[in-house]
C-alpha positions in Angstrom: -14.5 -19.7 -5.9 -13.2 -16.7 -4.0 -13.3 -17.9 -0.5 -10.1 -18.8 1.4 -9.9 -20.5 4.8 -7.0 -19.8 7.1 -6.6 -21.9 10.1 -5.1 -20.9 13.4 -4.7 -23.0 16.6 -8.1 -21.9 18.0 -10.2 -20.9 15.1 -10.8 -20.9 11.3 -11.4 -17.6 9.6 -12.8 -17.3 6.1 -11.2 -14.8 3.8 -12.7 -13.3 0.7 -10.6 -12.2 -2.3 -11.0 -8.5 -3.4 -9.9 -7.0 -6.7 -8.7 -3.4 -6.2 -9.0 -0.7 -8.9 -7.7 2.9 -8.9 -7.5 6.1 -11.0 -4.5 8.5 -11.0 -6.3 11.4 -12.7 -9.9 12.4 -12.7 -10.1 11.9 -16.5 -7.8 8.9 -16.4 -8.9 5.2 -16.8 -9.9 3.1 -13.9 -7.1 0.4 -13.8 -6.8 -2.9 -11.9 -3.9 -2.3 -9.5 -4.0 -5.7 -7.5 -5.9 -8.0 -5.3 -6.0 -9.0 -1.6 -7.7 -11.3 0.8 -9.4 -10.2 4.0 -12.1 -11.5 6.4 -14.4 -8.5 5.8 -14.9 -5.4 3.8 -13.6 -3.1 6.5 -10.3 -5.0 6.8 -10.0 -5.2 3.0 -10.5 -1.4 2.9 -7.7 -0.9 5.4 -5.4 -3.3 3.6 -6.0 -1.6 0.2 -5.2 1.8 1.6 -2.0 0.5 3.1 -0.9 -1.8 0.3 -1.5 0.6 -2.6 -0.6 3.9 -1.1 2.5 4.4 -3.4 0.6 6.8 -5.6 -1.8 9.8 -4.8 -4.8 8.1 -6.3 -7.9 10.3 -7.0 -10.1 7.3 -6.8 -9.8 3.7 -5.5 -12.4 1.1 -5.3 -12.6 -2.7 -4.8 -15.0 -5.5 -5.4 -15.2 -9.0 -4.0 -14.0 -11.4 -6.6 -17.2 -13.5 -6.4 -19.2 -10.4 -7.2 -17.4 -9.7 -10.6 -19.7 -10.4 -13.5 -17.9 -12.1 -16.4 -19.0 -11.0 -19.8 -16.5 -12.8 -22.1 -14.7 -15.9 -21.0 -11.4 -17.1 -22.6 -13.0 -20.4 -23.6 -15.6 -18.5 -25.7 -13.0 -17.0 -27.9 -11.9 -19.1 -30.9 -8.2 -20.0 -30.9 -7.8 -19.0 -27.2 -7.0 -22.0 -24.9 
């Protein structure tokens, strides 16, 4: 589940987890650079730009964790616990 609830004195806000990917060079691989949680896509975009601005990325993208399609699971591989 990728939903987080954060409670304050007056309201409860639901946060989604996002996985962030970036590319340093146009012909380079798209690499996972981290994750974050935010109440909406706009806030997640702002956070990603701020948190991962240490390099001059040529591409950065993100996806909500609950939208990731799993192709192979660890429990499907023999010998992997």
